[in-house]
DRENMIKE-432527 format. One record per residue: residue in three letters; x, y, z of N, C-alpha, C in turn. Coordinates in pm, 1 decimal. Layout:
REM residues N
ALA,X,Y,Z,X,Y,Z,X,Y,Z $
...
REM end
This chain:
REM residues 169
MET,26328.0,7819.5,11737.2,26218.2,7734.9,11697.2,26160.5,7787.7,11566.2 $
THR,26147.4,7699.6,11469.0,26092.0,7741.9,11340.7,25942.8,7716.3,11337.3 $
LYS,25875.6,7805.0,11271.3,25731.6,7792.2,11258.8,25700.9,7721.0,11127.6 $
THR,25618.5,7618.8,11133.0,25581.0,7548.3,11011.3,25442.6,7590.7,10968.2 $
SER,25420.8,7585.2,10838.5,25289.2,7618.2,10784.8,25194.2,7503.5,10810.9 $
PRO,25067.8,7534.3,10832.3,24971.6,7425.8,10848.1,24957.8,7348.9,10717.4 $
ALA,24922.5,7222.3,10728.9,24901.3,7141.7,10609.4,24787.6,7202.5,10528.1 $
PRO,24799.4,7196.5,10395.6,24691.8,7253.4,10314.2,24561.3,7178.0,10337.9 $
CYS,24451.8,7250.3,10330.2,24321.3,7189.3,10349.8,24284.8,7109.1,10225.3 $
MET,24256.6,6982.0,10245.7,24214.9,6895.4,10135.5,24089.7,6820.3,10178.5 $
THR,23996.5,6811.2,10086.7,23869.8,6744.1,10113.0,23848.7,6638.5,10006.9 $
VAL,23803.7,6520.7,10047.7,23779.8,6410.2,9955.5,23631.9,6411.0,9916.9 $
ILE,23603.9,6402.8,9786.7,23466.6,6416.1,9737.3,23416.6,6286.7,9675.2 $
ASN,23286.6,6263.7,9689.9,23220.6,6147.4,9630.6,23155.4,6185.8,9497.3 $
THR,23107.3,6085.7,9427.4,23054.8,6101.9,9292.1,22934.5,6195.7,9284.2 $
SER,22829.5,6167.1,9358.3,22707.7,6248.6,9347.6,22731.3,6395.1,9381.1 $
PRO,22798.5,6426.2,9491.9,22825.4,6568.1,9516.7,22910.0,6631.8,9405.5 $
ALA,23004.0,6557.3,9349.7,23085.3,6612.6,9239.9,22996.2,6651.1,9122.2 $
ILE,22906.6,6562.0,9085.5,22816.2,6588.8,8972.3,22724.0,6706.4,9003.7 $
HIS,22662.2,6703.2,9121.2,22566.4,6808.8,9156.8,22633.3,6944.9,9170.6 $
LEU,22746.6,6948.5,9239.3,22815.6,7076.4,9257.4,22867.8,7131.0,9125.2 $
HIS,22917.4,7043.2,9040.5,22966.9,7088.8,8910.6,22853.8,7150.9,8827.8 $
ALA,22733.7,7099.9,8846.3,22618.6,7148.7,8769.9,22566.4,7284.0,8818.2 $
VAL,22577.1,7312.7,8948.4,22511.8,7434.4,8999.5,22604.7,7543.7,9051.1 $
LEU,22728.4,7510.1,9080.8,22820.3,7614.6,9127.8,22869.4,7698.7,9010.4 $
PRO,22867.2,7830.1,9023.5,22931.5,7911.1,8920.4,23079.8,7872.0,8913.6 $
GLY,23123.9,7828.8,8797.7,23261.6,7780.2,8783.6,23273.7,7630.6,8807.4 $
GLY,23161.4,7564.7,8837.4,23162.3,7420.2,8858.1,23257.3,7379.0,8969.5 $
LEU,23312.3,7258.7,8958.9,23405.3,7210.8,9061.8,23532.3,7294.6,9066.3 $
GLY,23560.1,7366.1,8960.5,23676.6,7453.3,8958.8,23669.4,7562.6,9064.0 $
ALA,23549.1,7590.9,9113.7,23532.2,7692.9,9217.9,23564.7,7638.6,9357.1 $
LEU,23561.5,7506.5,9374.0,23579.9,7449.9,9508.3,23714.9,7478.8,9572.4 $
PRO,23826.6,7466.0,9501.1,23954.6,7493.9,9568.6,23962.2,7634.0,9629.7 $
GLY,23908.3,7732.0,9561.7,23908.2,7866.8,9616.7,23811.6,7883.1,9732.3 $
LEU,23713.3,7796.6,9738.0,23610.0,7803.5,9841.1,23648.1,7725.2,9966.8 $
ILE,23698.0,7601.1,9948.6,23725.3,7515.8,10064.4,23862.7,7449.5,10062.2 $
GLY,23942.7,7473.9,9961.4,24073.6,7410.8,9950.5,24074.3,7301.7,9844.6 $
GLU,24187.3,7238.7,9828.7,24201.3,7137.6,9724.2,24106.7,7020.0,9746.2 $
ILE,24067.6,6959.3,9636.1,23972.9,6848.9,9636.7,24043.8,6722.8,9588.6 $
ILE,24026.9,6615.5,9663.4,24081.7,6485.6,9625.9,23969.5,6403.7,9562.6 $
LEU,23997.0,6351.1,9444.6,23902.6,6265.6,9374.3,23960.6,6124.6,9371.4 $
PRO,23909.2,6034.8,9457.0,23961.8,5898.1,9456.2,23943.5,5831.4,9319.8 $
TRP,24031.0,5737.9,9289.1,24025.8,5664.5,9162.6,23887.9,5602.5,9141.7 $
GLU,23830.4,5545.3,9247.9,23700.6,5479.8,9236.9,23590.6,5578.7,9198.6 $
VAL,23597.7,5699.0,9250.2,23501.0,5802.9,9215.2,23520.5,5844.0,9069.8 $
ALA,23644.8,5857.7,9028.0,23672.7,5890.5,8887.7,23615.7,5783.5,8795.0 $
GLN,23627.2,5657.5,8835.0,23572.4,5548.7,8754.0,23420.3,5559.6,8743.5 $
GLU,23355.0,5595.0,8853.6,23209.3,5612.4,8851.0,23170.9,5730.1,8761.0 $
LEU,23245.3,5839.5,8769.4,23217.6,5954.9,8683.7,23238.6,5918.8,8537.5 $
ASP,23346.3,5847.4,8509.9,23375.4,5806.6,8372.7,23267.1,5712.3,8319.9 $
ALA,23220.3,5620.9,8402.4,23116.6,5526.4,8360.0,22986.0,5598.0,8324.4 $
GLY,22959.9,5711.2,8388.0,22837.1,5785.6,8361.2,22853.4,5898.3,8260.8 $
HIS,22967.5,5902.9,8191.9,22994.4,6018.1,8105.3,22894.4,6033.9,7991.0 $
ALA,22825.3,5928.4,7952.4,22726.4,5941.4,7845.5,22605.6,6023.6,7891.9 $
LYS,22576.8,6021.8,8022.6,22462.7,6094.8,8077.7,22502.3,6232.8,8129.6 $
ASP,22629.7,6250.0,8160.8,22674.1,6370.0,8231.0,22815.9,6403.4,8186.0 $
THR,22844.1,6529.7,8168.7,22975.3,6571.4,8118.0,23074.5,6607.0,8227.9 $
THR,23038.7,6583.9,8353.7,23125.2,6622.7,8464.6,23266.0,6567.7,8447.9 $
TRP,23278.4,6440.8,8417.6,23410.7,6378.1,8408.9,23497.8,6447.7,8305.0 $
GLN,23444.9,6471.2,8185.7,23524.6,6536.9,8082.1,23565.9,6677.3,8124.1 $
GLU,23477.5,6746.0,8190.7,23502.3,6886.0,8225.6,23596.8,6904.7,8343.7 $
ILE,23606.0,6809.6,8433.8,23686.7,6831.8,8554.2,23825.6,6769.9,8549.3 $
GLN,23856.0,6693.9,8446.0,23983.2,6621.8,8444.4,24106.0,6710.9,8455.5 $
LEU,24099.7,6829.8,8404.0,24217.6,6916.2,8404.8,24202.6,7040.5,8492.3 $
LEU,24100.8,7043.3,8575.6,24081.3,7160.4,8660.5,24190.3,7170.0,8766.9 $
PRO,24247.3,7288.0,8786.2,24345.5,7303.9,8894.3,24276.3,7291.0,9029.8 $
GLY,24346.6,7230.9,9123.9,24294.0,7216.1,9257.9,24208.3,7092.2,9277.7 $
ILE,24184.8,7016.3,9170.0,24113.8,6888.4,9178.7,24219.6,6781.2,9155.2 $
ILE,24253.3,6709.6,9259.8,24363.3,6612.8,9253.0,24306.2,6472.9,9234.7 $
HIS,24342.2,6412.2,9123.5,24291.7,6279.3,9088.7,24389.9,6173.2,9135.9 $
ARG,24339.6,6078.2,9210.7,24422.5,5964.5,9251.4,24427.3,5865.1,9136.0 $
SER,24545.5,5813.5,9106.3,24563.6,5727.2,8989.7,24553.6,5578.5,9020.5 $
LYS,24537.0,5545.3,9147.9,24527.5,5404.6,9187.3,24411.2,5385.2,9282.9 $
ALA,24357.3,5264.0,9279.1,24251.2,5228.5,9372.4,24306.7,5224.8,9514.0 $
VAL,24223.3,5258.3,9607.9,24260.0,5252.5,9748.2,24217.7,5115.4,9802.1 $
ALA,24294.6,5062.4,9894.9,24258.9,4935.4,9958.9,24152.7,4964.4,10064.6 $
VAL,24028.5,4944.6,10028.2,23916.5,4976.2,10116.3,23896.5,4862.3,10217.1 $
HIS,23879.6,4899.9,10341.7,23855.6,4800.2,10446.2,23725.8,4725.5,10414.1 $
PRO,23727.0,4593.6,10422.4,23608.2,4514.2,10387.4,23482.4,4550.6,10466.6 $
ILE,23497.7,4594.0,10589.5,23379.9,4631.2,10668.5,23308.1,4749.8,10605.4 $
LEU,23383.8,4844.5,10552.1,23320.3,4958.3,10484.4,23237.8,4910.0,10365.7 $
LEU,23291.8,4815.3,10290.9,23222.9,4767.4,10171.0,23095.3,4690.6,10202.0 $
THR,23082.2,4639.8,10323.9,22957.7,4572.6,10359.5,22848.9,4672.4,10397.3 $
GLN,22887.3,4797.5,10418.8,22792.8,4898.7,10466.1,22750.7,4999.2,10359.8 $
ILE,22844.8,5036.8,10272.4,22819.8,5143.9,10174.7,22881.3,5106.6,10040.9 $
ASP,22850.4,5183.8,9937.5,22902.3,5147.7,9805.9,23051.4,5181.4,9792.6 $
LEU,23112.2,5133.0,9686.8,23256.2,5144.4,9669.1,23304.0,5289.4,9665.3 $
GLY,23234.2,5376.7,9595.1,23276.7,5516.5,9587.6,23279.0,5583.2,9723.7 $
GLU,23172.4,5565.7,9798.8,23165.6,5624.7,9933.1,23272.6,5566.4,10024.0 $
ALA,23291.1,5434.0,10015.1,23393.8,5367.7,10096.5,23532.5,5419.3,10059.9 $
ALA,23556.6,5440.1,9931.3,23686.8,5490.5,9886.0,23711.6,5632.7,9934.7 $
VAL,23606.7,5714.0,9939.4,23619.7,5850.7,9991.0,23663.6,5845.7,10137.2 $
ILE,23593.9,5766.8,10216.6,23626.0,5756.8,10359.0,23765.0,5697.2,10378.6 $
GLN,23795.8,5589.5,10307.3,23926.3,5524.3,10322.4,24039.2,5616.8,10280.1 $
THR,24021.0,5690.1,10171.8,24123.3,5784.9,10125.9,24147.6,5891.7,10232.2 $
ALA,24039.3,5944.5,10287.2,24053.9,6047.9,10391.5,24129.8,5992.6,10511.3 $
LEU,24097.6,5871.8,10550.7,24165.3,5811.0,10666.2,24312.2,5780.3,10634.8 $
ASP,24338.2,5718.6,10520.2,24474.9,5679.5,10483.9,24567.9,5798.0,10465.5 $
GLU,24514.9,5907.0,10409.5,24597.9,6023.4,10377.1,24587.0,6134.6,10480.8 $
ALA,24516.9,6107.2,10589.4,24501.4,6202.3,10699.8,24435.3,6334.3,10656.8 $
HIS,24336.1,6324.0,10569.5,24251.7,6439.0,10537.3,24133.6,6430.9,10631.9 $
ASP,24096.1,6540.7,10691.4,23991.7,6530.7,10792.3,23851.7,6560.5,10742.1 $
ALA,23835.9,6591.1,10612.7,23704.2,6629.4,10563.9,23664.9,6551.5,10438.7 $
VAL,23535.1,6520.0,10432.0,23479.9,6449.5,10316.5,23350.6,6518.2,10274.1 $
ILE,23317.8,6501.8,10145.9,23190.7,6551.1,10093.1,23111.0,6428.3,10049.6 $
LEU,23006.6,6398.2,10126.7,22921.6,6281.8,10103.5,22775.8,6324.2,10120.3 $
ASP,22687.1,6270.3,10037.7,22544.9,6298.8,10052.9,22468.1,6182.7,10115.0 $
ASP,22514.2,6060.8,10095.7,22444.5,5943.6,10147.1,22446.7,5943.2,10300.3 $
LEU,22329.3,5931.0,10361.0,22317.7,5940.4,10506.6,22399.7,5833.3,10579.0 $
LYS,22393.4,5709.6,10532.6,22467.7,5602.6,10598.7,22617.9,5627.5,10589.6 $
ALA,22664.7,5669.7,10473.4,22807.7,5699.6,10456.7,22848.3,5816.8,10545.0 $
ARG,22763.3,5916.8,10556.9,22791.6,6032.4,10642.6,22805.3,5988.9,10788.2 $
ARG,22715.1,5902.5,10832.4,22720.4,5855.3,10970.9,22848.4,5777.1,10998.0 $
ILE,22886.9,5692.3,10904.6,23010.3,5615.4,10920.1,23130.4,5709.8,10926.9 $
ALA,23135.3,5806.3,10836.4,23247.1,5901.3,10834.7,23255.0,5978.6,10966.2 $
LEU,23141.8,6022.3,11017.0,23139.9,6093.6,11145.0,23188.8,6003.6,11258.2 $
THR,23144.4,5879.0,11257.8,23187.2,5783.9,11360.1,23338.6,5764.5,11357.4 $
LEU,23397.0,5772.6,11238.6,23541.6,5754.6,11222.7,23619.8,5884.5,11245.6 $
GLY,23551.2,5989.7,11288.0,23617.4,6114.4,11324.1,23640.2,6212.2,11210.9 $
LEU,23575.6,6190.1,11097.6,23592.4,6281.6,10984.7,23490.2,6395.6,10991.2 $
LYS,23528.7,6509.6,10938.3,23434.7,6620.0,10921.6,23356.8,6590.8,10793.8 $
VAL,23225.4,6606.3,10801.2,23140.7,6570.2,10688.4,23056.8,6688.9,10645.5 $
THR,23053.6,6710.1,10516.5,22958.9,6803.2,10457.7,22903.1,6735.7,10333.9 $
GLY,22804.2,6798.3,10275.6,22743.4,6744.1,10155.1,22721.1,6854.7,10054.4 $
THR,22647.0,6822.3,9952.1,22619.0,6918.7,9846.0,22558.8,7046.7,9902.9 $
LEU,22457.4,7034.7,9987.4,22393.9,7155.3,10042.2,22487.2,7234.2,10132.1 $
GLY,22570.1,7165.9,10207.9,22666.0,7236.3,10293.4,22763.1,7319.9,10212.5 $
ILE,22811.0,7264.4,10102.8,22903.0,7338.5,10015.4,22829.5,7455.4,9950.1 $
LEU,22707.0,7431.5,9905.6,22630.2,7539.9,9843.5,22600.6,7651.8,9942.1 $
LEU,22578.6,7615.6,10067.4,22555.8,7717.5,10170.1,22680.8,7803.3,10188.6 $
VAL,22797.2,7740.6,10194.0,22923.1,7816.0,10203.5,22938.5,7906.4,10081.2 $
ALA,22907.1,7853.1,9964.4,22918.3,7932.6,9841.3,22824.1,8052.2,9845.5 $
ARG,22705.6,8033.5,9898.3,22609.3,8143.5,9910.7,22657.7,8246.6,10012.3 $
GLN,22708.3,8199.1,10125.8,22753.3,8288.9,10231.3,22875.4,8370.4,10190.4 $
THR,22957.0,8317.9,10099.7,23074.6,8391.1,10053.6,23045.8,8475.3,9929.1 $
GLY,22923.0,8468.7,9878.2,22885.9,8549.3,9762.2,22911.6,8483.2,9628.4 $
LEU,22964.1,8362.2,9627.0,22989.5,8292.9,9500.2,22858.5,8249.4,9434.9 $
LEU,22764.4,8204.5,9514.4,22636.3,8154.2,9464.0,22530.4,8261.0,9484.5 $
PRO,22466.3,8307.1,9377.1,22367.8,8414.0,9392.2,22242.8,8373.9,9470.5 $
SER,22198.6,8248.0,9456.5,22075.5,8206.1,9523.6,22080.7,8058.0,9557.5 $
LEU,22072.9,8027.5,9685.4,22066.6,7888.2,9727.8,21932.4,7828.3,9688.7 $
THR,21827.7,7905.7,9698.4,21694.4,7857.7,9661.8,21693.0,7812.6,9515.8 $
ALA,21749.5,7893.1,9426.9,21753.6,7857.3,9284.5,21840.9,7734.2,9261.3 $
ALA,21952.9,7724.5,9334.4,22041.2,7608.1,9319.7,21970.1,7480.8,9363.3 $
ILE,21895.4,7487.6,9472.7,21820.0,7371.5,9520.6,21714.6,7332.1,9417.5 $
ALA,21646.0,7429.4,9361.6,21545.0,7400.0,9259.2,21608.8,7331.1,9138.6 $
THR,21725.9,7377.8,9098.9,21797.2,7315.7,8986.9,21835.1,7171.7,9019.9 $
LEU,21886.5,7149.6,9139.2,21923.6,7014.1,9180.0,21802.2,6921.3,9178.9 $
GLU,21690.9,6969.6,9229.1,21569.9,6887.0,9230.7,21521.4,6856.9,9089.8 $
LYS,21531.5,6952.9,8999.6,21494.7,6929.1,8858.8,21587.1,6825.6,8795.6 $
ARG,21711.3,6822.9,8840.9,21808.3,6726.0,8788.6,21791.1,6587.5,8851.7 $
GLY,21698.7,6574.7,8947.3,21669.3,6444.7,9005.6,21725.3,6420.6,9144.4 $
MET,21789.2,6518.8,9204.9,21839.5,6500.4,9341.1,21724.1,6516.9,9438.4 $
TRP,21708.3,6417.7,9526.5,21606.0,6429.1,9629.2,21667.5,6499.2,9749.3 $
ILE,21599.7,6602.8,9795.6,21644.0,6677.7,9912.8,21526.8,6682.3,10009.9 $
ALA,21550.3,6638.3,10131.2,21444.8,6642.2,10232.0,21396.4,6786.3,10246.8 $
PRO,21265.5,6807.6,10239.8,21213.3,6944.7,10249.9,21260.8,7019.8,10374.3 $
ALA,21269.0,6951.0,10487.0,21314.0,7017.4,10610.0,21460.3,7060.4,10597.6 $
LEU,21542.4,6978.2,10533.5,21682.8,7012.7,10514.3,21697.3,7131.3,10419.7 $
ALA,21620.1,7130.1,10310.5,21623.5,7242.8,10216.1,21580.6,7371.5,10286.0 $
ALA,21473.6,7363.1,10364.2,21424.5,7481.6,10435.5,21527.8,7534.3,10534.2 $
LYS,21595.0,7443.5,10605.4,21696.7,7484.5,10701.4,21812.7,7554.3,10630.2 $
ALA,21859.2,7496.6,10519.0,21970.3,7556.2,10444.1,21932.7,7693.2,10390.4 $
ILE,21812.7,7705.5,10338.8,21764.8,7833.4,10284.1,21757.0,7938.2,10396.2 $
ALA,21709.5,7896.4,10511.6,21702.9,7989.1,10625.6,21842.9,8032.3,10668.6 $
LEU,21936.1,7937.5,10674.9,22073.5,7971.4,10711.9,22138.1,8066.3,10610.3 $
ALA,22095.4,8054.6,10484.8,22147.3,8143.2,10381.1,22082.8,8280.8,10386.2 $
GLY,21977.9,8294.8,10465.6,21909.8,8423.7,10476.5,21820.7,8453.2,10359.4 $
GLU,21774.0,8349.7,10294.9,21683.6,8370.7,10180.3,21539.4,8345.6,10218.8 $
REM end
């Protein structure tokens, strides 16, 4: 009997977490593959990043990063998903389901609930930052949260407090 290697860990990411994580993680999104495995960027998410490139440089900076895999075609998103959440979030969930990736990075509460209902593992910007803090990549979760809030990300105070406590800060 031959032993096979487990499939590589791949996580599908949405637009907002990509922008936020790229802004606050040391090494930007380039740090994610070493932290959680390869990252899948659906075509629809890439389009959203590209559309916002005048406000944010994430798209230009991540196009050639190793471990960030860009899908070159749109995914056929189930119409029911599109009635519930926006196209980027729906594409993240659909890509994970179609390609049998079990994890997604989503911040939108409704999208997170749908992904969980469909059996996907869900994390968000704060979850990734907590892992980065726990592994020593991120010097301060408190400072990262403050930076995100200055950049306009709304974080529920109770959620921020819980993450900071889990980080031991």
